[in-house]
C-alpha positions in Angstrom: -70.9 -18.4 173.2 -73.6 -15.8 173.7 -74.8 -13.4 171.1 -73.0 -10.2 171.5 -73.8 -6.9 169.8 -71.3 -4.1 169.8 -71.6 -0.6 168.5 -68.7 0.5 166.4 -68.4 4.3 165.8 -66.4 5.8 163.0 -66.7 9.5 162.9 -70.5 10.3 162.9 -71.4 6.7 161.8 -72.5 4.1 164.2 -72.6 0.4 163.2 -74.0 -2.4 165.3 -71.8 -5.4 165.1 -73.0 -9.0 165.9 -69.8 -10.6 167.1 -71.1 -14.1 167.1 -72.6 -13.8 163.6 -69.3 -12.3 162.3 -67.4 -15.2 163.9 -69.6 -17.8 162.3 -69.2 -16.1 158.9 -65.4 -16.1 159.2 -65.3 -19.7 160.4 -67.5 -20.8 157.5 -65.3 -19.0 155.0 -62.3 -20.7 156.4 -64.1 -24.1 156.3 -65.2 -23.5 152.7 -61.6 -22.6 151.6 -60.1 -25.6 153.4 -62.7 -27.9 151.9 -62.0 -26.4 148.4 -58.2 -27.0 148.7 -58.8 -30.6 149.8 -61.3 -31.1 147.0 -58.9 -29.7 144.4 -56.3 -32.1 145.5 -58.7 -35.1 145.4 -59.0 -37.4 142.4 -57.3 -40.1 140.3 -54.2 -38.0 140.4 -54.0 -36.8 144.1 -52.2 -33.5 144.8 -51.0 -32.6 148.3 -52.6 -29.4 149.8 -49.3 -27.6 149.9 -48.8 -28.3 146.1 -52.4 -27.1 145.4 -51.7 -23.8 147.1 -48.4 -23.4 145.3 -50.1 -24.1 142.0 -52.9 -21.6 142.7 -50.3 -18.9 143.1 -48.5 -19.9 139.9 -45.7 -21.9 141.3 -46.7 -25.5 140.3 -45.3 -27.7 137.5 -47.0 -27.8 134.1 -48.9 -31.0 134.9 -50.2 -29.7 138.2 -51.2 -26.4 136.7 -53.3 -28.2 134.0 -55.0 -30.5 136.5 -55.7 -27.7 139.1 -56.4 -24.7 136.9 -58.2 -26.3 134.0 -59.9 -29.4 135.4 -60.6 -29.1 139.1 -60.6 -25.4 140.0 -63.6 -24.5 137.8 -65.6 -27.3 139.3 -64.9 -26.1 142.8 -65.6 -22.5 142.0 -69.0 -23.5 140.4 -69.7 -25.5 143.6 -68.9 -22.5 145.8 -71.0 -20.1 143.7 -73.9 -22.5 143.3 -74.0 -23.2 147.0 -73.7 -19.5 147.9 -76.5 -18.6 145.5 -78.8 -21.4 146.8 -78.1 -20.5 150.5 -78.8 -16.8 149.9 -81.8 -17.5 147.8 -83.2 -19.9 150.4 -82.7 -17.3 153.2 -84.5 -14.7 151.1 -87.6 -16.9 150.4 -87.7 -18.1 154.1 -87.6 -14.5 155.3 -90.2 -13.2 152.8 -92.6 -16.1 153.5 -91.7 -16.1 157.3 -91.7 -19.8 157.1 -88.8 -22.2 157.4 -90.3 -24.4 154.6 -90.4 -21.4 152.2 -87.4 -22.5 150.1 -87.0 -22.8 146.4 -87.2 -26.6 146.7 -90.6 -26.4 148.2 -91.9 -23.5 146.2 -91.2 -25.2 142.8 -88.5 -22.9 141.4 -86.1 -25.9 141.0 -88.8 -27.8 139.2 -89.6 -24.8 137.0 -85.9 -24.5 136.0 -85.9 -28.2 135.3 -88.9 -27.8 133.0 -87.1 -25.1 131.0 -84.1 -27.3 130.7 -86.2 -30.4 129.7 -88.0 -28.4 127.0 -84.6 -27.6 125.4 -83.2 -31.2 125.8 -86.3 -33.0 124.7 -87.7 -30.7 122.0 -84.5 -29.3 120.5 -81.6 -31.6 121.7 -79.9 -28.3 122.6 -76.3 -27.8 123.7 -75.2 -27.4 127.3 -75.3 -23.6 126.9 -78.9 -23.7 125.5 -79.9 -26.0 128.4 -78.6 -23.5 130.9 -80.5 -20.7 129.2 -83.6 -22.8 129.2 -83.3 -23.5 132.9 -82.8 -19.8 133.7 -85.9 -18.9 131.7 -87.9 -21.7 133.2 -87.0 -20.6 136.7 -87.9 -16.9 136.0 -91.3 -17.9 134.5 -92.1 -20.1 137.4 -91.1 -17.4 139.9 -93.3 -14.9 138.1 -96.3 -17.3 138.1 -95.9 -17.9 141.8 -95.8 -14.2 142.6 -98.8 -13.4 140.5 -100.9 -16.3 141.8 -100.0 -15.5 145.4 -100.8 -11.7 145.0 -103.8 -10.5 146.9 -103.2 -6.9 148.2 -99.6 -8.1 148.6 -97.7 -11.4 149.0 -97.8 -13.0 152.4 -96.4 -16.0 154.2 -98.4 -19.2 154.0 -100.2 -18.1 150.8 -96.8 -17.9 149.0 -95.9 -21.4 150.3 -99.2 -23.0 149.4 -99.2 -21.5 145.9 -95.6 -22.6 145.4 -96.5 -26.2 146.5 -99.3 -26.2 144.0 -97.2 -24.8 141.1 -94.5 -27.3 142.0 -96.9 -30.2 141.7 -98.1 -29.0 138.3 -94.6 -28.4 136.9 -93.4 -31.8 138.2 -96.2 -33.4 136.2 -95.2 -31.4 133.1 -91.6 -32.7 133.6 -92.8 -36.3 133.8 -94.8 -35.8 130.6 -91.7 -34.3 128.8 -89.6 -37.3 129.8 -92.2 -39.8 128.5 -92.2 -38.0 125.2 -88.5 -38.0 124.7 -86.3 -40.7 123.1 -84.0 -42.9 125.2 -80.9 -40.8 124.6 -82.5 -37.5 125.5 -84.3 -39.0 128.4 -81.0 -40.4 129.8 -79.3 -37.0 129.3 -82.2 -35.3 131.0 -82.2 -37.6 134.0 -78.5 -37.0 134.6 -79.1 -33.3 134.5 -82.1 -33.5 136.8 -80.0 -35.2 139.5 -77.8 -32.1 140.0 -74.1 -32.6 139.4 -70.8 -30.6 139.2 -69.2 -33.1 136.8 -67.6 -31.5 133.7 -68.0 -28.0 134.9 -65.5 -25.5 133.4 -64.8 -21.8 133.1 -67.8 -21.3 130.8 -70.1 -21.9 133.8 -67.9 -19.9 136.2 -67.9 -16.5 134.6 -71.7 -16.0 134.1 -72.5 -17.2 137.6 -69.7 -15.1 139.1 -71.0 -12.0 137.2 -74.6 -12.5 138.3 -73.7 -13.1 142.0 -71.4 -10.1 142.0 -74.4 -7.9 141.0 -77.1 -9.6 143.1 -75.3 -10.2 146.4 -74.6 -6.5 147.1 -78.1 -5.6 146.0 -79.6 -8.1 148.5 -77.3 -7.0 151.3 -78.2 -3.3 150.8 -81.8 -4.2 151.3 -81.2 -6.5 154.3 -82.4 -3.8 156.8 -85.8 -3.5 155.1 -86.1 -7.3 155.0 -85.4 -7.5 158.7 -88.0 -4.9 159.5 -90.5 -6.8 157.3 -90.3 -9.8 159.6 -92.1 -7.6 162.2 -95.1 -7.3 159.9 -96.1 -5.1 157.0 -97.9 -2.5 159.1 -94.9 -2.0 161.4 -92.6 -1.9 158.3 -94.8 0.8 156.6 -94.7 2.8 159.8 -90.9 2.7 159.8 -90.7 3.9 156.3 -90.1 0.7 154.4 -91.6 0.4 151.0 -92.7 -3.1 151.7 -94.0 -4.3 148.3 -91.2 -2.7 146.4 -88.5 -4.3 148.7 -90.4 -7.7 148.6 -90.6 -7.7 144.8 -87.0 -6.7 144.4 -85.7 -9.4 146.8 -88.0 -12.0 145.3 -86.6 -11.3 141.8 -83.1 -11.5 143.2 -83.9 -14.8 144.9 -85.4 -16.3 141.8 -82.4 -15.2 139.7 -80.0 -16.7 142.2 -81.8 -20.0 142.3 -82.4 -20.2 138.6 -78.8 -19.3 137.7 -77.5 -21.9 140.2 -79.8 -24.5 138.7 -78.7 -23.6 135.2 -75.1 -24.1 136.2 -75.3 -27.4 138.1 -78.8 -28.7 137.7 -81.4 -28.8 140.5 -79.2 -29.5 143.5 -81.8 -30.2 146.2 -82.2 -29.1 149.8 -79.2 -26.7 150.0 -81.5 -23.7 149.9 -83.7 -25.3 152.6 -81.0 -26.3 155.0 -78.3 -23.7 154.8 -80.4 -20.8 156.2 -81.7 -22.9 159.1 -78.2 -24.2 160.0 -76.8 -20.7 159.8 -79.5 -19.4 162.1 -78.8 -22.1 164.6 -75.1 -21.3 164.6 -75.5 -17.5 164.9 -78.5 -17.7 167.3 -79.4 -14.3 165.7 -82.8 -13.1 164.7 -83.4 -11.8 161.2 -82.7 -13.4 157.8 -79.0 -14.1 158.4 -78.2 -13.5 154.8 -74.4 -13.5 154.8 -74.1 -16.6 157.1 -76.6 -18.4 154.9 -74.6 -17.6 151.8 -71.4 -18.9 153.4 -73.2 -22.0 154.8 -74.5 -22.9 151.4 -71.1 -22.6 149.8 -69.5 -24.8 152.5 -72.3 -27.4 152.4 -72.0 -27.9 148.7 -68.3 -28.2 148.5 -68.3 -30.7 151.4 -71.1 -32.6 149.8 -69.1 -32.7 146.5 -66.1 -34.2 148.4 -68.4 -36.8 150.0 -69.9 -37.7 146.6 -66.4 -38.3 145.2 -64.7 -40.1 148.1 -67.2 -41.6 150.5 -68.3 -44.5 148.3 -65.0 -45.9 147.0 -64.7 -46.1 143.3 -68.4 -45.2 142.8 -68.8 -41.4 142.4 -72.3 -40.0 143.0 -73.7 -36.8 141.6 -73.6 -34.2 144.4 -77.4 -33.8 144.1 -77.8 -37.3 145.5 -75.8 -36.5 148.6 -77.5 -33.2 149.3 -80.9 -34.9 148.6 -80.3 -37.6 151.2 -78.9 -35.2 153.9 -81.6 -32.6 153.1 -84.4 -35.2 153.3 -83.3 -36.2 156.8 -83.1 -32.6 157.8 -86.6 -31.8 156.3 -88.1 -34.7 158.3 -86.5 -33.4 161.5 -87.7 -29.8 160.7 -91.3 -31.0 160.2 -91.2 -32.9 163.5 -89.8 -29.8 165.3 -92.4 -27.5 163.7 -95.2 -29.9 164.7 -94.0 -30.1 168.3 -93.9 -26.4 168.4 -97.5 -26.2 167.2 -96.7 -24.3 164.1 -98.0 -26.9 161.7 
């Protein structure tokens, strides 16, 4: 299917519509919803998809309502929101850095959030809520450090990536030190959290994440036009009236918040932020940051990965971060080979 742009006129307003990108978004939404229904029905007490749908609209029996609404639905919603946040955050960082490797995984934001969580776990043995706050603060501090260290009359592509890799190495060493200084119980708890998992997620994780994404996603989409112009270069963007550094800082803060909040809710789920924007771009075949397709792709990837982690290995259930790490690692190797063959690295 070829990329098709159509102009839609409503009164005096003209909107350019990318038909292929819109189709991809709709198909990804359908795929995410179908995977969510299947995942809700999966478990020790399987529930048919038709009964899941009836229960979601309030027509299930008491047992099904408890299993669906209290045990499984919150986990699926956290998975959708975390995947969407990581997909959108990854698309923003890749667009700002103009580099397919410019994702939170590579830049060290996940490691920074992990450091914040480890400080709470190791030094204070804090509760799950305190660990989430620590991860959020750690991600924000790391993002601020990367921005300040990469600043030199602005923040540009490869400098941002190189600074992020350096910060990631430092924070990873700090995380290792914290683990060696913790007792065996806290260390085991920290390792489980560091894997990235949706186990035990409930409505307490859903509402803060939903509120934050409800604020940040519209803010990002409103500034999508400026971000797309910035891919042509700062000088061209300035000439077109884009306040480049203001837009870049605003979108970087939004990307850091999306990534840090996702990590706070589910731990450092790896490689979703790296792969989702690239897969979305290959499906839409559209230039630009592909923000909405990346968001939908991230949500779909994480829900499908969670189903795989629960069902693909028999009675052994893996944390979802293990599945995304394996798949993302294979994709990263393929991406590096492609970039090398293209002469970009």
